[in-house]
N, CA, C and O of each residue as an XYZ file, in Angstrom:
300
protein
N      -6.345     -7.186     17.337
C      -5.650     -6.423     16.325
C      -4.194     -6.903     16.264
O      -3.575     -7.131     17.303
N      -3.656     -7.053     15.072
C      -2.292     -7.543     14.894
C      -1.269     -6.427     15.125
O      -1.613     -5.245     15.166
N      -0.035     -6.823     15.271
C       1.039     -5.847     15.431
C       1.112     -4.921     14.228
O       1.264     -3.710     14.387
N       1.007     -5.472     13.036
C       1.058     -4.648     11.821
C      -0.095     -3.658     11.803
O       0.099     -2.494     11.452
N      -1.281     -4.095     12.173
C      -2.432     -3.191     12.204
C      -2.201     -2.053     13.194
O      -2.562     -0.909     12.920
N      -1.607     -2.361     14.334
C      -1.286     -1.317     15.313
C      -0.253     -0.345     14.755
O      -0.399      0.871     14.884
N       0.792     -0.889     14.133
C       1.838     -0.032     13.579
C       1.294      0.877     12.470
O       1.761      2.003     12.301
N       0.324      0.392     11.733
C      -0.251      1.188     10.647
C      -1.076      2.370     11.160
O      -1.394      3.273     10.386
N      -1.423      2.384     12.432
C      -2.197      3.494     12.983
C      -1.310      4.644     13.480
O      -1.819      5.708     13.832
N       0.012      4.436     13.511
C       0.931      5.471     13.999
C       1.098      6.534     12.915
O       1.431      6.209     11.775
N       0.871      7.795     13.261
C       1.017      8.871     12.268
C       2.470      8.994     11.800
O       3.406      8.858     12.588
N       2.632      9.248     10.527
C       3.953      9.395      9.926
C       4.150     10.856      9.539
O       3.475     11.363      8.644
N       5.067     11.522     10.210
C       5.302     12.930      9.963
C       6.537     13.186      9.095
O       6.961     14.331      8.937
N       7.105     12.130      8.540
C       8.265     12.318      7.661
C       7.824     13.008      6.383
O       6.688     12.832      5.944
N       8.707     13.786      5.786
C       8.321     14.557      4.605
C       8.439     13.768      3.309
O       7.609     13.939      2.416
N       9.435     12.917      3.181
C       9.612     12.137      1.959
C       9.971     10.691      2.304
O      11.110     10.271      2.101
N       9.027      9.947      2.814
C       9.350      8.577      3.227
C       9.618      7.658      2.041
O       8.918      7.696      1.029
N      10.631      6.848      2.191
C      10.960      5.844      1.169
C      10.040      4.624      1.329
O       9.636      3.997      0.350
N       9.724      4.309      2.589
C       8.850      3.184      2.910
C       7.810      3.652      3.911
O       8.049      4.605      4.652
N       6.651      2.990      3.941
C       5.662      3.333      4.975
C       6.271      3.147      6.366
O       7.108      2.269      6.577
N       5.845      3.975      7.296
C       6.392      3.928      8.656
C       6.207      2.557      9.284
O       7.099      2.076      9.984
N       5.068      1.918      9.049
C       4.826      0.616      9.671
C       5.859     -0.402      9.224
O       6.243     -1.272     10.007
N       6.320     -0.313      7.972
C       7.338     -1.242      7.468
C       8.651     -1.009      8.209
O       9.285     -1.961      8.663
N       9.056      0.237      8.330
C      10.301      0.567      9.021
C      10.237      0.106     10.479
O      11.172     -0.523     10.974
N       9.150      0.414     11.154
C       9.012      0.027     12.562
C       9.013     -1.490     12.733
O       9.636     -2.015     13.656
N       8.318     -2.184     11.849
C       8.288     -3.647     11.940
C       9.678     -4.235     11.739
O      10.065     -5.161     12.453
N      10.433     -3.711     10.780
C      11.784     -4.208     10.546
C      12.693     -3.918     11.738
O      13.544     -4.737     12.082
N      12.517     -2.766     12.364
C      13.296     -2.429     13.557
C      12.946     -3.388     14.695
O      13.836     -3.871     15.395
N      11.681     -3.659     14.877
C      11.258     -4.594     15.929
C      11.832     -5.985     15.665
O      12.386     -6.617     16.564
N      11.695     -6.453     14.432
C      12.201     -7.787     14.103
C      13.716     -7.865     14.272
O      14.232     -8.842     14.814
N      14.424     -6.842     13.809
C      15.874     -6.828     13.954
C      16.301     -6.779     15.404
O      17.245     -7.463     15.801
N      15.611     -5.972     16.200
C      15.941     -5.865     17.622
C      15.718     -7.194     18.332
O      16.536     -7.607     19.155
N      14.619     -7.859     18.017
C      14.356     -9.173     18.614
C      15.378    -10.213     18.158
O      15.571    -11.230     18.823
N      16.033     -9.955     17.019
C      17.055    -10.872     16.507
C      18.450    -10.520     17.004
O      19.433    -11.145     16.605
N      18.537     -9.507     17.884
C      19.825     -9.181     18.482
C      20.547     -7.988     17.877
O      21.680     -7.703     18.263
N      19.928     -7.288     16.947
C      20.560     -6.106     16.366
C      20.546     -4.982     17.390
O      19.509     -4.675     17.978
N      21.710     -4.371     17.598
C      21.792     -3.330     18.617
C      22.253     -1.981     18.060
O      22.738     -1.133     18.809
N      22.106     -1.786     16.769
C      22.478     -0.518     16.147
C      21.916     -0.442     14.739
O      21.391     -1.420     14.207
N      22.037      0.733     14.150
C      21.469      0.937     12.825
C      22.174      0.113     11.756
O      21.534     -0.412     10.844
N      23.476      0.003     11.870
C      24.200     -0.810     10.876
C      23.805     -2.276     10.993
O      23.660     -2.968      9.986
N      23.634     -2.742     12.210
C      23.195     -4.130     12.408
C      21.793     -4.340     11.846
O      21.494     -5.397     11.289
N      20.933     -3.332     11.993
C      19.585     -3.429     11.422
C      19.644     -3.463      9.899
O      18.925     -4.239      9.268
N      20.490     -2.633      9.309
C      20.660     -2.651      7.852
C      21.155     -4.016      7.392
O      20.680     -4.542      6.385
N      22.116     -4.597      8.130
C      22.616     -5.934      7.794
C      21.514     -6.978      7.901
O      21.405     -7.865      7.055
N      20.692     -6.866      8.952
C      19.570     -7.790      9.139
C      18.615     -7.719      7.950
O      18.219     -8.749      7.405
N      18.249     -6.513      7.554
C      17.317     -6.335      6.430
C      17.940     -6.859      5.140
O      17.271     -7.546      4.368
N      19.205     -6.547      4.899
C      19.877     -7.020      3.687
C      19.942     -8.542      3.655
O      19.720     -9.157      2.611
N      20.244     -9.143      4.793
C      20.382    -10.601      4.880
C      19.058    -11.326      4.660
O      19.034    -12.423      4.101
N      17.952    -10.714      5.101
C      16.650    -11.388      5.062
C      15.655    -10.740      4.106
O      14.467    -11.062      4.144
N      16.120     -9.830      3.250
C      15.171     -9.045      2.479
C      14.251     -9.869      1.576
O      13.064     -9.556      1.482
N      14.748    -10.894      0.921
C      13.865    -11.662      0.032
C      12.753    -12.350      0.820
O      11.605    -12.376      0.378
N      13.085    -12.901      1.973
C      12.063    -13.541      2.819
C      11.083    -12.519      3.370
O       9.878    -12.767      3.404
N      11.598    -11.359      3.807
C      10.730    -10.315      4.355
C       9.744     -9.812      3.300
O       8.557     -9.644      3.581
N      10.233     -9.578      2.111
C       9.368     -9.093      1.029
C       8.286    -10.123      0.721
O       7.122     -9.771      0.532
N       8.672    -11.382      0.672
C       7.710    -12.446      0.348
C       6.679    -12.649      1.459
O       5.477    -12.663      1.193
N       7.138    -12.804      2.686
C       6.236    -13.109      3.806
C       5.317    -11.929      4.121
O       4.132    -12.119      4.394
N       5.859    -10.719      4.083
C       5.056     -9.534      4.390
C       4.276     -9.022      3.186
O       3.509     -8.065      3.290
N       4.480     -9.673      2.038
C       3.801     -9.302      0.787
C       4.000     -7.816      0.463
O       3.054     -7.095      0.144
N       5.253     -7.389      0.555
C       5.588     -5.997      0.278
C       5.731     -5.785     -1.228
O       6.217     -6.671     -1.931
N       5.316     -4.628     -1.729
C       5.370     -4.366     -3.171
C       6.730     -3.823     -3.634
O       6.786     -2.943     -4.493
N       7.813     -4.343     -3.070
C       9.153     -3.870     -3.417
C       9.984     -5.033     -3.929
O       9.759     -6.183     -3.552
N      10.944     -4.728     -4.791
C      11.884     -5.748     -5.248
C      13.057     -5.853     -4.290
O      13.646     -6.920     -4.114
N      13.389     -4.705     -3.664
C      14.499     -4.658     -2.714
C      14.143     -3.716     -1.573
O      13.347     -2.790     -1.732
N      14.746     -3.971     -0.430
C      14.606     -3.080      0.729
C      15.968     -2.428      0.949
O      16.872     -3.032      1.527
N      16.101     -1.197      0.484
C      17.368     -0.491      0.609
C      17.211      0.729      1.498
O      16.165      1.378      1.507
N      18.242      1.027      2.231
C      18.316      2.268      3.003
C      17.174      2.422      4.009
O      16.693      3.532      4.237
N      16.743      1.326      4.603
C      15.646      1.394      5.572
C      16.037      2.269      6.755
O      15.225      3.066      7.225
N      17.256      2.137      7.239
C      17.726      2.938      8.372
C      18.757      3.963      7.937
O      19.429      4.546      8.789
N      18.904      4.202      6.659
C      19.953      5.046      6.112
C      20.015      6.455      6.719
O      21.113      6.914      7.033
N      18.906      7.153      6.897
C      19.027      8.494      7.471
C      19.600      8.474      8.891
O      20.202      9.456      9.326
N      19.423      7.384      9.603
C      19.903      7.298     10.972
C      21.349      6.809     11.025
O      22.126      7.260     11.866
N      21.711      5.893     10.134
C      23.023      5.263     10.222
C      24.154      6.247      9.928
O      25.293      5.996     10.319
N      23.872      7.350      9.256
C      24.911      8.360      9.018
C      25.379      8.976     10.328
O      26.519      9.429     10.430
N      24.507      8.995     11.329
C      24.830      9.633     12.614
C      25.321      8.646     13.657
O      25.664      9.051     14.767
N      25.363      7.364     13.331
C      25.726      6.361     14.333
C      27.206      6.408     14.636
O      27.693      5.633     15.459
């Protein structure tokens, strides 16, 4: 089973998710492995690589905005 398949099995208890939980978790994992150590750094990582991420992951979005936004307000 792939990492994405595993992430897709995690229950999502958020009330109004902007993105599926597996997408958020995968971006956090990728950003962390790339050296991001905070929410703002993760947002920068996603912004910097969003076109490649959307293409490679075949995501149905034109842009990836506010992936960590609810958390970064408290950082």
